TORMI-892405 format. One record per atom (N, C-alpha, C): residue number from 1; residue in one letter; atom name; x, y, z. Coordinates in steps of 0.001 Angstrom, whole numbers, m for minus. Example, Ala and Ser with C-alpha at 12.3 -4.5 7.8 and 13.67 -1.06 7.14 Angstrom:
! residues 2
{1; "a"; "N"; {13190; m5690; 7800}}
{1; "a"; "CA"; {12300; m4500; 7800}}
{1; "a"; "C"; {13200; m3300; 7800}}
{2; "s"; "N"; {12850; m2250; 7080}}
{2; "s"; "CA"; {13670; m1060; 7140}}
{2; "s"; "C"; {12900; 30; 7870}}
***
This chain:
! residues 130
{1; "v"; "N"; {851; m1181; m10}}
{1; "v"; "CA"; {9; m3; m7}}
{1; "v"; "C"; {895; 1249; m2}}
{2; "q"; "N"; {676; 2068; m963}}
{2; "q"; "CA"; {1539; 3254; m1092}}
{2; "q"; "C"; {731; 4517; m1313}}
{3; "l"; "N"; {1257; 5603; m814}}
{3; "l"; "CA"; {724; 6935; m1088}}
{3; "l"; "C"; {1839; 7748; m1741}}
{4; "q"; "N"; {1472; 8644; m2580}}
{4; "q"; "CA"; {2488; 9474; m3221}}
{4; "q"; "C"; {1982; 10901; m3307}}
{5; "a"; "N"; {2684; 11785; m2607}}
{5; "a"; "CA"; {2361; 13215; m2639}}
{5; "a"; "C"; {3195; 13907; m3688}}
{6; "s"; "N"; {2621; 14893; m4339}}
{6; "s"; "CA"; {3346; 15668; m5353}}
{6; "s"; "C"; {2739; 17054; m5435}}
{7; "g"; "N"; {3405; 17930; m6180}}
{7; "g"; "CA"; {2862; 19272; m6417}}
{7; "g"; "C"; {3527; 20381; m5670}}
{8; "g"; "N"; {4490; 20073; m4813}}
{8; "g"; "CA"; {5152; 21122; m4081}}
{8; "g"; "C"; {6046; 21977; m4983}}
{9; "g"; "N"; {6563; 23052; m4381}}
{9; "g"; "CA"; {7424; 23937; m5137}}
{9; "g"; "C"; {7726; 25202; m4401}}
{10; "l"; "N"; {8320; 26122; m5088}}
{10; "l"; "CA"; {8668; 27439; m4530}}
{10; "l"; "C"; {7640; 28452; m5021}}
{11; "v"; "N"; {7077; 29195; m4084}}
{11; "v"; "CA"; {6043; 30181; m4442}}
{11; "v"; "C"; {6251; 31401; m3583}}
{12; "q"; "N"; {5870; 32559; m4119}}
{12; "q"; "CA"; {5950; 33795; m3340}}
{12; "q"; "C"; {4793; 33904; m2367}}
{13; "p"; "N"; {4985; 34653; m1299}}
{13; "p"; "CA"; {3887; 34889; m380}}
{13; "p"; "C"; {2638; 35397; m1095}}
{14; "g"; "N"; {1512; 34849; m742}}
{14; "g"; "CA"; {246; 35185; m1407}}
{14; "g"; "C"; {m74; 34299; m2569}}
{15; "g"; "N"; {873; 33467; m2962}}
{15; "g"; "CA"; {676; 32590; m4095}}
{15; "g"; "C"; {m87; 31323; m3758}}
{16; "s"; "N"; {m233; 30466; m4743}}
{16; "s"; "CA"; {m1032; 29233; m4584}}
{16; "s"; "C"; {m237; 28019; m5126}}
{17; "l"; "N"; {m573; 26876; m4542}}
{17; "l"; "CA"; {m101; 25611; m5025}}
{17; "l"; "C"; {m1197; 24580; m4819}}
{18; "r"; "N"; {m1201; 23529; m5611}}
{18; "r"; "CA"; {m2114; 22431; m5409}}
{18; "r"; "C"; {m1324; 21143; m5245}}
{19; "l"; "N"; {m1421; 20532; m4067}}
{19; "l"; "CA"; {m791; 19263; m3815}}
{19; "l"; "C"; {m1722; 18134; m4200}}
{20; "s"; "N"; {m1127; 17042; m4656}}
{20; "s"; "CA"; {m1922; 15837; m4996}}
{20; "s"; "C"; {m1398; 14661; m4210}}
{21; "c"; "N"; {m2309; 13788; m3805}}
{21; "c"; "CA"; {m1935; 12548; m3139}}
{21; "c"; "C"; {m2540; 11408; m3965}}
{22; "d"; "N"; {m1673; 10567; m4459}}
{22; "d"; "CA"; {m2131; 9401; m5237}}
{22; "d"; "C"; {m2379; 8254; m4292}}
{23; "a"; "N"; {m3642; 7844; m4175}}
{23; "a"; "CA"; {m4013; 6743; m3278}}
{23; "a"; "C"; {m4517; 5571; m4065}}
{24; "s"; "N"; {m4059; 5397; m5309}}
{24; "s"; "CA"; {m4614; 4376; m6200}}
{24; "s"; "C"; {m4294; 2943; m5756}}
{25; "s"; "N"; {m3325; 2782; m4853}}
{25; "s"; "CA"; {m2992; 1433; m4407}}
{25; "s"; "C"; {m3923; 915; m3325}}
{26; "f"; "N"; {m4806; 1785; m2788}}
{26; "f"; "CA"; {m5781; 1370; m1794}}
{26; "f"; "C"; {m6964; 732; m2500}}
{27; "t"; "N"; {m7303; m491; m2075}}
{27; "t"; "CA"; {m8414; m1179; m2687}}
{27; "t"; "C"; {m9748; m844; m2027}}
{28; "d"; "N"; {m9725; m421; m788}}
{28; "d"; "CA"; {m10957; m28; m106}}
{28; "d"; "C"; {m10970; 1461; 129}}
{29; "g"; "N"; {m12100; 1975; 553}}
{29; "g"; "CA"; {m12197; 3402; 823}}
{29; "g"; "C"; {m11433; 3823; 2034}}
{30; "y"; "N"; {m10586; 4766; 1872}}
{30; "y"; "CA"; {m9752; 5263; 2957}}
{30; "y"; "C"; {m9911; 6792; 3084}}
{31; "a"; "N"; {m10043; 7235; 4353}}
{31; "a"; "CA"; {m9893; 8655; 4620}}
{31; "a"; "C"; {m8417; 8994; 4485}}
{32; "i"; "N"; {m8117; 10227; 4061}}
{32; "i"; "CA"; {m6728; 10650; 3851}}
{32; "i"; "C"; {m6481; 11923; 4650}}
{33; "g"; "N"; {m5337; 11970; 5288}}
{33; "g"; "CA"; {m4936; 13146; 6027}}
{33; "g"; "C"; {m3689; 13778; 5433}}
{34; "w"; "N"; {m3543; 15089; 5596}}
{34; "w"; "CA"; {m2336; 15804; 5235}}
{34; "w"; "C"; {m1668; 16301; 6503}}
{35; "f"; "N"; {m362; 16080; 6564}}
{35; "f"; "CA"; {497; 16580; 7639}}
{35; "f"; "C"; {1576; 17421; 7010}}
{36; "r"; "N"; {2225; 18240; 7838}}
{36; "r"; "CA"; {3408; 18984; 7363}}
{36; "r"; "C"; {4414; 19073; 8491}}
{37; "q"; "N"; {5652; 19207; 8063}}
{37; "q"; "CA"; {6741; 19306; 9038}}
{37; "q"; "C"; {7764; 20344; 8571}}
{38; "a"; "N"; {7895; 21381; 9354}}
{38; "a"; "CA"; {8895; 22424; 9069}}
{38; "a"; "C"; {10198; 22060; 9768}}
{39; "p"; "N"; {11326; 22551; 9295}}
{39; "p"; "CA"; {12605; 22227; 9925}}
{39; "p"; "C"; {12591; 22589; 11395}}
{40; "g"; "N"; {13011; 21640; 12206}}
{40; "g"; "CA"; {13117; 21860; 13647}}
{40; "g"; "C"; {11804; 21829; 14389}}
{41; "k"; "N"; {10702; 21494; 13702}}
{41; "k"; "CA"; {9410; 21456; 14353}}
{41; "k"; "C"; {8798; 20061; 14207}}
{42; "k"; "N"; {7810; 19829; 15088}}
{42; "k"; "CA"; {7110; 18557; 15032}}
{42; "k"; "C"; {6168; 18506; 13818}}
{43; "r"; "N"; {5883; 17294; 13400}}
{43; "r"; "CA"; {4909; 17109; 12321}}
{43; "r"; "C"; {3516; 17459; 12839}}
{44; "e"; "N"; {2811; 18274; 12064}}
{44; "e"; "CA"; {1494; 18715; 12508}}
{44; "e"; "C"; {435; 18383; 11463}}
{45; "g"; "N"; {m787; 18154; 11993}}
{45; "g"; "CA"; {m1886; 17881; 11093}}
{45; "g"; "C"; {m2372; 19142; 10400}}
{46; "v"; "N"; {m2723; 18993; 9129}}
{46; "v"; "CA"; {m3189; 20155; 8329}}
{46; "v"; "C"; {m4679; 20013; 7957}}
{47; "s"; "N"; {m5013; 18863; 7396}}
{47; "s"; "CA"; {m6377; 18686; 6912}}
{47; "s"; "C"; {m6637; 17210; 6680}}
{48; "c"; "N"; {m7909; 16813; 6622}}
{48; "c"; "CA"; {m8251; 15457; 6284}}
{48; "c"; "C"; {m9623; 15414; 5627}}
{49; "i"; "N"; {m9877; 14305; 4943}}
{49; "i"; "CA"; {m11160; 14139; 4225}}
{49; "i"; "C"; {m11587; 12703; 4252}}
{50; "s"; "N"; {m12887; 12503; 4365}}
{50; "s"; "CA"; {m13436; 11141; 4379}}
{50; "s"; "C"; {m13361; 10530; 2993}}
{51; "f"; "N"; {m13561; 9219; 2897}}
{51; "f"; "CA"; {m13517; 8569; 1600}}
{51; "f"; "C"; {m14595; 9124; 671}}
{52; "e"; "N"; {m15781; 9335; 1223}}
{52; "e"; "CA"; {m16873; 9852; 373}}
{52; "e"; "C"; {m16678; 11308; 13}}
{53; "g"; "N"; {m15850; 11990; 790}}
{53; "g"; "CA"; {m15565; 13410; 506}}
{53; "g"; "C"; {m16492; 14380; 1197}}
{54; "g"; "N"; {m17491; 13860; 1949}}
{54; "g"; "CA"; {m18467; 14724; 2584}}
{54; "g"; "C"; {m18058; 15288; 3927}}
{55; "s"; "N"; {m17025; 14697; 4511}}
{55; "s"; "CA"; {m16549; 15191; 5816}}
{55; "s"; "C"; {m15095; 15616; 5671}}
{56; "y"; "N"; {m14750; 16734; 6287}}
{56; "y"; "CA"; {m13395; 17213; 6195}}
{56; "y"; "C"; {m13094; 18105; 7385}}
{57; "f"; "N"; {m11790; 18344; 7572}}
{57; "f"; "CA"; {m11309; 19121; 8702}}
{57; "f"; "C"; {m10113; 19933; 8240}}
{58; "y"; "N"; {m9994; 21145; 8849}}
{58; "y"; "CA"; {m8821; 22006; 8625}}
{58; "y"; "C"; {m8270; 22471; 9943}}
{59; "a"; "N"; {m6974; 22473; 10071}}
{59; "a"; "CA"; {m6320; 23095; 11208}}
{59; "a"; "C"; {m6595; 24581; 11181}}
{60; "d"; "N"; {m6647; 25233; 12319}}
{60; "d"; "CA"; {m6921; 26660; 12364}}
{60; "d"; "C"; {m5938; 27471; 11574}}
{61; "s"; "N"; {m4724; 26999; 11499}}
{61; "s"; "CA"; {m3658; 27770; 10829}}
{61; "s"; "C"; {m3889; 27845; 9327}}
{62; "v"; "N"; {m4701; 26957; 8755}}
{62; "v"; "CA"; {m4899; 26982; 7307}}
{62; "v"; "C"; {m6351; 27180; 6934}}
{63; "k"; "N"; {m7230; 27270; 7908}}
{63; "k"; "CA"; {m8668; 27408; 7624}}
{63; "k"; "C"; {m8924; 28700; 6841}}
{64; "g"; "N"; {m9718; 28548; 5785}}
{64; "g"; "CA"; {m10026; 29695; 4957}}
{64; "g"; "C"; {m9056; 29928; 3815}}
{65; "r"; "N"; {m7925; 29229; 3870}}
{65; "r"; "CA"; {m6908; 29373; 2818}}
{65; "r"; "C"; {m6696; 28069; 2058}}
{66; "f"; "N"; {m6844; 26935; 2725}}
{66; "f"; "CA"; {m6623; 25634; 2109}}
{66; "f"; "C"; {m7966; 24962; 1877}}
{67; "t"; "N"; {m8028; 24169; 788}}
{67; "t"; "CA"; {m9215; 23409; 514}}
{67; "t"; "C"; {m8827; 21984; 128}}
{68; "i"; "N"; {m9410; 21030; 813}}
{68; "i"; "CA"; {m9156; 19618; 509}}
{68; "i"; "C"; {m10310; 19058; m301}}
{69; "s"; "N"; {m9971; 18180; m1272}}
{69; "s"; "CA"; {m10985; 17554; m2057}}
{69; "s"; "C"; {m10415; 16222; m2555}}
{70; "r"; "N"; {m11324; 15405; m3142}}
{70; "r"; "CA"; {m10852; 14148; m3652}}
{70; "r"; "C"; {m11613; 13759; m4911}}
{71; "d"; "N"; {m10924; 13062; m5776}}
{71; "d"; "CA"; {m11487; 12524; m6989}}
{71; "d"; "C"; {m11445; 11006; m6830}}
{72; "r"; "N"; {m12588; 10418; m6545}}
{72; "r"; "CA"; {m12632; 8967; m6272}}
{72; "r"; "C"; {m12351; 8172; m7532}}
{73; "v"; "N"; {m12686; 8701; m8661}}
{73; "v"; "CA"; {m12423; 7968; m9910}}
{73; "v"; "C"; {m10924; 7850; m10150}}
{74; "k"; "N"; {m10195; 8935; m9905}}
{74; "k"; "CA"; {m8755; 8960; m10112}}
{74; "k"; "C"; {m8002; 8507; m8849}}
{75; "s"; "N"; {m8721; 8271; m7753}}
{75; "s"; "CA"; {m8098; 7882; m6498}}
{75; "s"; "C"; {m7068; 8911; m6057}}
{76; "k"; "N"; {m7426; 10163; m6185}}
{76; "k"; "CA"; {m6515; 11228; m5788}}
{76; "k"; "C"; {m7194; 12166; m4767}}
{77; "v"; "N"; {m6364; 12670; m3879}}
{77; "v"; "CA"; {m6803; 13670; m2919}}
{77; "v"; "C"; {m5964; 14899; m3179}}
{78; "y"; "N"; {m6629; 16046; m3189}}
{78; "y"; "CA"; {m5957; 17312; m3487}}
{78; "y"; "C"; {m5974; 18247; m2297}}
{79; "l"; "N"; {m4958; 19047; m2180}}
{79; "l"; "CA"; {m4909; 20122; m1192}}
{79; "l"; "C"; {m4608; 21412; m1928}}
{80; "q"; "N"; {m5617; 22208; m2152}}
{80; "q"; "CA"; {m5437; 23495; m2807}}
{80; "q"; "C"; {m5038; 24498; m1736}}
{81; "m"; "N"; {m3879; 25118; m1921}}
{81; "m"; "CA"; {m3333; 26033; m919}}
{81; "m"; "C"; {m3242; 27439; m1540}}
{82; "n"; "N"; {m4047; 28339; m1005}}
{82; "n"; "CA"; {m4064; 29726; m1482}}
{82; "n"; "C"; {m3541; 30660; m377}}
{83; "s"; "N"; {m3253; 31867; m773}}
{83; "s"; "CA"; {m2768; 32896; 147}}
{83; "s"; "C"; {m1642; 32337; 1035}}
{84; "l"; "N"; {m699; 31682; 401}}
{84; "l"; "CA"; {373; 31056; 1131}}
{84; "l"; "C"; {1234; 32060; 1873}}
{85; "k"; "N"; {1681; 31641; 3051}}
{85; "k"; "CA"; {2522; 32457; 3896}}
{85; "k"; "C"; {3857; 31780; 4133}}
{86; "p"; "N"; {4888; 32542; 4475}}
{86; "p"; "CA"; {6200; 31923; 4745}}
{86; "p"; "C"; {6093; 30789; 5788}}
{87; "e"; "N"; {5217; 30959; 6748}}
{87; "e"; "CA"; {5079; 29934; 7808}}
{87; "e"; "C"; {4430; 28659; 7299}}
{88; "d"; "N"; {3958; 28637; 6077}}
{88; "d"; "CA"; {3456; 27408; 5474}}
{88; "d"; "C"; {4598; 26536; 4882}}
{89; "t"; "N"; {5777; 27088; 4871}}
{89; "t"; "CA"; {6933; 26369; 4357}}
{89; "t"; "C"; {7168; 25106; 5186}}
{90; "a"; "N"; {7166; 23941; 4503}}
{90; "a"; "CA"; {7304; 22680; 5204}}
{90; "a"; "C"; {7315; 21550; 4160}}
{91; "l"; "N"; {7660; 20366; 4663}}
{91; "l"; "CA"; {7523; 19136; 3892}}
{91; "l"; "C"; {6103; 18643; 4124}}
{92; "y"; "N"; {5314; 18464; 3079}}
{92; "y"; "CA"; {3934; 18066; 3246}}
{92; "y"; "C"; {3809; 16575; 2893}}
{93; "y"; "N"; {3047; 15869; 3750}}
{93; "y"; "CA"; {2832; 14440; 3587}}
{93; "y"; "C"; {1356; 14112; 3536}}
{94; "c"; "N"; {975; 13119; 2757}}
{94; "c"; "CA"; {m356; 12555; 2878}}
{94; "c"; "C"; {m215; 11191; 3595}}
{95; "a"; "N"; {m1232; 10817; 4347}}
{95; "a"; "CA"; {m1144; 9641; 5175}}
{95; "a"; "C"; {m2526; 9028; 5387}}
{96; "a"; "N"; {m2515; 7774; 5852}}
{96; "a"; "CA"; {m3752; 7082; 6141}}
{96; "a"; "C"; {m3541; 6172; 7365}}
{97; "t"; "N"; {m4617; 5955; 8081}}
{97; "t"; "CA"; {m4564; 5020; 9223}}
{97; "t"; "C"; {m4641; 3593; 8658}}
{98; "e"; "N"; {m4466; 2642; 9556}}
{98; "e"; "CA"; {m4457; 1236; 9104}}
{98; "e"; "C"; {m5800; 812; 8492}}
{99; "d"; "N"; {m6879; 1328; 9115}}
{99; "d"; "CA"; {m8193; 960; 8611}}
{99; "d"; "C"; {m8828; 1999; 7701}}
{100; "g"; "N"; {m8195; 3136; 7608}}
{100; "g"; "CA"; {m8735; 4189; 6746}}
{100; "g"; "C"; {m9981; 4846; 7334}}
{101; "d"; "N"; {m10233; 4658; 8596}}
{101; "d"; "CA"; {m11403; 5209; 9264}}
{101; "d"; "C"; {m11321; 6729; 9366}}
{102; "y"; "N"; {m12408; 7439; 9073}}
{102; "y"; "CA"; {m12367; 8875; 9051}}
{102; "y"; "C"; {m12177; 9433; 10492}}
{103; "l"; "N"; {m12904; 8886; 11448}}
{103; "l"; "CA"; {m12800; 9447; 12804}}
{103; "l"; "C"; {m11387; 9242; 13357}}
{104; "e"; "N"; {m10783; 8125; 13066}}
{104; "e"; "CA"; {m9414; 7888; 13494}}
{104; "e"; "C"; {m8474; 8892; 12816}}
{105; "t"; "N"; {m8708; 9133; 11531}}
{105; "t"; "CA"; {m7883; 10081; 10785}}
{105; "t"; "C"; {m8073; 11497; 11338}}
{106; "l"; "N"; {m9334; 11841; 11602}}
{106; "l"; "CA"; {m9635; 13173; 12152}}
{106; "l"; "C"; {m8946; 13373; 13513}}
{107; "t"; "N"; {m8985; 12358; 14358}}
{107; "t"; "CA"; {m8355; 12443; 15679}}
{107; "t"; "C"; {m6867; 12646; 15530}}
{108; "a"; "N"; {m6257; 11924; 14611}}
{108; "a"; "CA"; {m4826; 12064; 14410}}
{108; "a"; "C"; {m4414; 13415; 13866}}
{109; "v"; "N"; {m5179; 13900; 12878}}
{109; "v"; "CA"; {m4842; 15180; 12252}}
{109; "v"; "C"; {m5135; 16320; 13209}}
{110; "a"; "N"; {m6315; 16328; 13801}}
{110; "a"; "CA"; {m6692; 17432; 14680}}
{110; "a"; "C"; {m5836; 17445; 15937}}
{111; "g"; "N"; {m5377; 16294; 16390}}
{111; "g"; "CA"; {m4565; 16193; 17595}}
{111; "g"; "C"; {m3072; 16183; 17327}}
{112; "d"; "N"; {m2669; 16421; 16047}}
{112; "d"; "CA"; {m1245; 16408; 15700}}
{112; "d"; "C"; {m597; 15117; 16208}}
{113; "q"; "N"; {m1202; 13975; 15858}}
{113; "q"; "CA"; {m716; 12677; 16292}}
{113; "q"; "C"; {m297; 11830; 15076}}
{114; "p"; "N"; {784; 12189; 14449}}
{114; "p"; "CA"; {1209; 11454; 13273}}
{114; "p"; "C"; {1532; 10000; 13534}}
{115; "d"; "N"; {1880; 9636; 14777}}
{115; "d"; "CA"; {2169; 8235; 15056}}
{115; "d"; "C"; {940; 7327; 14902}}
{116; "d"; "N"; {m241; 7915; 14886}}
{116; "d"; "CA"; {m1467; 7111; 14704}}
{116; "d"; "C"; {m1721; 6790; 13239}}
{117; "m"; "N"; {m956; 7359; 12323}}
{117; "m"; "CA"; {m1114; 7079; 10918}}
{117; "m"; "C"; {m154; 5960; 10529}}
{118; "k"; "N"; {m652; 5017; 9739}}
{118; "k"; "CA"; {178; 3851; 9401}}
{118; "k"; "C"; {889; 4010; 8048}}
{119; "y"; "N"; {144; 4556; 7082}}
{119; "y"; "CA"; {688; 4633; 5715}}
{119; "y"; "C"; {1058; 6078; 5405}}
{120; "w"; "N"; {2243; 6230; 4846}}
{120; "w"; "CA"; {2757; 7552; 4534}}
{120; "w"; "C"; {3310; 7571; 3129}}
{121; "g"; "N"; {3105; 8671; 2462}}
{121; "g"; "CA"; {3780; 8896; 1211}}
{121; "g"; "C"; {5046; 9693; 1444}}
{122; "k"; "N"; {5935; 9710; 477}}
{122; "k"; "CA"; {7078; 10596; 558}}
{122; "k"; "C"; {6587; 12043; 506}}
{123; "g"; "N"; {7211; 12879; 1255}}
{123; "g"; "CA"; {6746; 14263; 1326}}
{123; "g"; "C"; {7050; 15049; 71}}
{124; "t"; "N"; {6349; 16152; m65}}
{124; "t"; "CA"; {6621; 17102; m1148}}
{124; "t"; "C"; {6893; 18462; m515}}
{125; "q"; "N"; {7985; 19076; m929}}
{125; "q"; "CA"; {8422; 20324; m288}}
{125; "q"; "C"; {7657; 21529; m802}}
{126; "v"; "N"; {7166; 22316; 130}}
{126; "v"; "CA"; {6536; 23590; m181}}
{126; "v"; "C"; {7369; 24706; 466}}
{127; "t"; "N"; {7829; 25628; m334}}
{127; "t"; "CA"; {8633; 26750; 152}}
{127; "t"; "C"; {7960; 28047; m285}}
{128; "v"; "N"; {7646; 28840; 716}}
{128; "v"; "CA"; {6998; 30144; 450}}
{128; "v"; "C"; {8009; 31236; 806}}
{129; "s"; "N"; {8491; 31899; m218}}
{129; "s"; "CA"; {9539; 32870; 37}}
{129; "s"; "C"; {9566; 33869; m1110}}
{130; "s"; "N"; {9916; 35112; m789}}
{130; "s"; "CA"; {10060; 36120; m1826}}
{130; "s"; "C"; {11517; 36184; m2323}}
***
């Protein structure tokens, strides 16, 4: 079971990026969470979405600027990031719990508990700088 995050890059403050998480190796419906880790800081939860896409969560630090969505046909989860700030600079990861349960994912993301996530993709670097 693999996840693959992509779409990171260098952007100026106020700019936008869209991250993608490829979850095509999952055979059952899985909720997906996004985490990020800045240098010298702990990994923190950013957002998560249920398999059906009807339930989602955002950390206060990104609420109103980031939008999570998923394309079930393509088995992809997206994180649209607008109005980016230098403090958004981090390595971004998508992840899933062992069972893919949304409430478990929500608890891990909202509580900044990355150890509760079992499956991780390689991170994609987001750098916000002028």
